[in-house]
C-alpha positions in Angstrom: 253.1 0.7 93.8 251.2 0.4 97.1 254.3 1.2 99.1 254.8 4.4 97.0 251.1 5.3 97.5 251.3 4.7 101.3 254.4 6.8 101.6 252.8 9.6 99.6 249.7 9.5 101.8 251.8 9.5 105.0 253.9 12.5 103.8 250.7 14.3 102.8 249.2 13.7 106.2 252.4 15.0 107.9 252.5 18.1 105.8 248.8 18.8 106.6 249.5 18.4 110.3 252.5 20.7 110.2 250.5 23.3 108.3 247.7 23.0 110.8 250.1 23.3 113.7 251.8 26.3 112.1 248.5 28.0 111.4 247.4 27.4 115.0 250.6 28.9 116.4 250.2 32.0 114.2 246.6 32.5 115.3 247.7 32.0 118.9 250.4 34.7 118.5 247.8 37.1 116.9 245.4 36.6 119.8 248.3 37.1 122.3 249.4 40.2 120.5 246.1 42.0 120.6 245.0 40.5 124.0 241.7 39.4 122.4 240.3 38.5 125.8 240.4 42.1 126.9 237.6 42.8 124.3 235.3 42.0 127.2 235.9 45.4 128.7 234.7 47.5 125.8 232.4 45.4 123.6 229.6 45.0 126.1 229.4 48.7 126.7 229.2 49.4 122.9 226.1 47.2 122.9 224.7 48.8 126.1 225.0 52.2 124.3 223.2 50.8 121.2 220.4 49.3 123.4 219.8 52.6 125.2 220.0 54.5 121.9 217.5 52.2 120.3 215.3 51.9 123.4 216.0 48.2 123.5 215.9 47.6 119.7 219.0 47.3 117.6 218.7 46.5 113.8 220.5 43.3 112.8 222.8 45.1 110.4 223.8 47.6 113.1 224.8 44.8 115.4 227.1 43.3 112.7 228.8 46.7 111.9 229.1 47.7 115.6 230.9 44.4 116.2 233.1 44.9 113.1 234.0 48.4 114.1 234.9 47.3 117.6 237.0 44.5 116.4 238.8 46.7 113.9 239.4 49.6 116.3 240.5 47.5 119.2 242.8 45.3 117.2 244.4 48.3 115.6 244.8 50.0 119.0 246.4 47.1 120.7 248.7 46.4 117.8 249.8 50.0 117.7 250.5 49.9 121.4 252.6 46.8 121.0 254.7 48.1 118.1 255.2 51.6 119.6 256.1 50.2 123.0 258.2 47.3 121.7 261.5 48.7 123.1 260.0 49.5 126.5 258.3 46.1 126.6 261.7 44.4 125.9 263.3 46.1 129.0 260.4 45.4 131.4 260.7 41.9 132.9 256.9 41.7 133.1 256.4 42.3 129.4 259.6 41.0 127.9 258.0 37.8 126.8 255.3 39.5 124.6 255.2 38.5 121.0 257.3 41.3 119.5 260.1 41.5 122.1 260.6 37.7 121.9 260.6 37.7 118.1 257.5 35.7 117.6 256.1 38.2 115.1 257.9 40.8 112.9 257.0 44.5 112.8 256.1 44.3 109.1 253.4 41.7 110.0 252.1 43.9 112.9 251.9 47.0 110.6 249.9 44.9 108.1 247.5 43.9 110.9 247.1 47.6 111.8 246.4 48.6 108.2 243.8 45.8 107.8 242.2 46.6 111.1 241.9 50.3 110.4 240.4 49.6 107.0 237.8 47.3 108.7 237.0 50.0 111.3 236.5 52.7 108.6 234.4 50.4 106.5 232.2 49.5 109.5 231.9 53.2 110.6 230.9 54.2 107.0 228.3 51.4 106.9 226.8 52.5 110.2 226.0 56.1 109.4 227.5 59.4 108.4 228.0 60.6 112.0 230.0 57.5 112.9 232.1 57.8 109.8 232.9 61.5 110.4 233.9 60.8 114.0 236.1 57.8 113.1 239.3 60.0 112.7 238.9 61.2 116.3 239.0 57.6 117.4 242.0 56.8 115.2 243.8 59.8 116.5 243.4 58.8 120.2 244.3 55.1 119.4 247.6 56.4 118.0 248.2 59.0 120.8 247.7 56.7 123.7 250.9 54.7 123.4 252.9 58.0 123.5 251.2 59.6 126.5 253.1 57.6 129.1 256.2 59.4 127.8 255.1 62.9 128.7 252.0 62.8 131.1 250.6 60.8 134.0 247.2 61.3 132.6 247.7 58.4 130.2 245.1 56.4 132.3 242.5 58.9 131.4 243.4 58.8 127.7 242.9 55.1 127.8 239.6 55.6 129.6 238.5 58.1 126.9 239.4 55.6 124.2 237.2 52.8 125.7 234.5 55.4 126.4 234.2 55.8 122.7 232.6 52.3 122.6 229.3 53.2 124.3 229.2 56.6 122.5 229.7 54.8 119.1 227.1 52.2 119.9 224.5 54.8 120.8 225.3 57.1 117.8 225.2 54.1 115.5 221.5 53.7 116.3 220.6 57.2 117.2 223.1 59.8 115.9 222.1 62.7 118.2 224.0 64.5 121.0 222.1 63.4 124.1 222.7 63.1 127.8 222.4 59.2 128.1 225.5 58.4 126.0 227.5 61.2 127.4 226.8 60.0 131.0 227.4 56.3 130.0 230.7 57.2 128.3 231.8 59.3 131.4 231.1 56.3 133.6 233.2 54.1 131.4 236.0 56.6 131.3 236.3 56.8 135.1 235.9 53.0 135.4 238.7 52.3 132.9 241.0 55.0 134.3 240.5 53.5 137.7 241.4 50.0 136.9 244.3 51.0 134.6 245.8 52.9 137.6 245.5 49.6 139.5 247.2 47.7 136.7 250.0 50.3 136.5 250.9 49.7 140.1 252.8 46.6 138.9 255.3 48.8 137.1 256.0 51.6 139.6 259.8 50.9 139.9 260.3 50.2 136.2 258.4 53.4 135.2 260.5 55.5 137.6 263.7 54.0 136.3 262.8 54.6 132.7 261.3 58.0 133.3 257.8 56.9 132.2 254.8 58.7 133.5 252.0 57.1 135.5 250.0 58.1 138.6 251.4 55.2 140.6 254.9 56.1 139.7 254.4 59.7 140.5 252.2 59.4 143.7 253.0 55.9 145.0 250.7 52.9 145.3 248.7 54.0 148.3 247.6 57.4 146.8 247.1 55.9 143.4 244.8 53.2 144.8 242.9 55.9 146.7 242.4 57.8 143.5 241.2 54.6 141.8 238.5 54.2 144.5 237.4 57.8 144.0 237.1 57.3 140.2 235.1 54.1 140.7 232.8 56.0 143.1 232.1 58.4 140.1 231.5 55.3 137.9 228.9 54.0 140.4 227.2 57.4 140.6 227.1 57.7 136.8 225.6 54.3 136.3 222.9 54.9 138.9 222.1 58.4 137.5 221.9 56.9 134.0 219.3 54.4 135.3 217.1 57.3 136.4 217.7 59.1 133.1 216.5 56.2 131.0 213.7 55.3 133.5 215.3 51.9 134.1 213.5 49.0 135.8 214.7 46.7 138.6 216.9 44.5 136.3 219.1 47.4 135.5 219.5 48.4 139.1 220.1 44.8 140.2 223.0 44.7 137.7 224.3 48.1 138.9 224.2 46.8 142.5 226.1 43.7 141.5 228.7 45.9 139.8 229.0 48.1 142.9 229.7 45.0 144.9 232.3 43.8 142.4 234.1 47.1 142.5 234.1 47.1 146.3 235.5 43.5 146.2 238.1 44.6 143.7 239.4 47.3 146.1 239.2 45.0 149.1 241.7 42.7 147.3 244.2 45.6 147.2 243.6 46.8 150.8 246.8 48.0 152.4 248.6 48.3 149.0 248.7 44.5 148.5 249.5 44.0 144.8 249.5 40.2 144.8 245.9 40.1 143.5 246.3 42.8 140.8 245.6 40.3 137.9 242.4 39.1 139.6 241.3 42.7 140.4 242.1 43.9 136.9 240.8 41.3 134.6 238.4 39.0 136.3 236.4 41.5 138.3 236.2 44.2 135.6 235.3 41.6 133.0 232.3 40.6 135.2 231.3 44.3 135.5 231.0 44.7 131.8 229.1 41.5 131.2 226.7 42.0 134.1 225.8 45.5 133.0 225.1 44.3 129.5 222.9 41.5 130.9 221.1 43.9 133.2 220.4 46.4 130.3 219.1 43.6 128.1 216.8 42.3 130.8 215.7 45.9 131.5 214.3 46.2 127.9 213.1 42.7 127.3 211.5 41.8 130.6 
């Protein structure tokens, strides 16, 4: 009797371990699919927009729904990009090991993720206010459009920039649903920032894009000219952030954060001096992740100290 009981307990433990391991793998595939770590680019600016719109005060329920809207929109956007580009990703050696090309997740599951994410986004937008809900279809349209732009225009970098620029606009409008200069300027700064670093990222695929007749500024103009344009765009980003500080009568903490971001962007471009693409990953993810977090910290300190 005890032997049967021990065997039963052992089998139960093994099944639990297998189920736990399987769940862990599925969660890992999901985070890989949507590149969850890249949330660091947009989410801080959504809260920066909300802080400026609320003059430093964001109601607790707004914080929750802004977070849910960001998670829903971003997850849907990344999943759409992965499923629309799955054939292209399979051909590109750099992306051929992504979840869909290697068969780690099926297209039906990805479409289910997209449906749930869009439902979450719409629910959150509706819960924020009427303005956010009415503008939500605009966001959804560009989320869908972006993955097709590289098939017909080199301006795809700016479309991506526009999509991420919706984050600070949405955060501001969630708290203060009024057409005003601060969120327009902040969104413009984010647009040029994102377009600039996406151009850097696209330099990795110049030869592949040319071979497959895909459109990007690096593929069309070459790495050197593309990197120069990226520097120009980031100069506009810097000018926008400084002008925004004057517009909101910011204090020293905001400007200290802006100065740190200027230094980071200068460092980013120094890594790529002479068209050196060995440090693209560092320049793309690490540096720009710090830019977003530091600007959020500086804006928080601006209002609370």
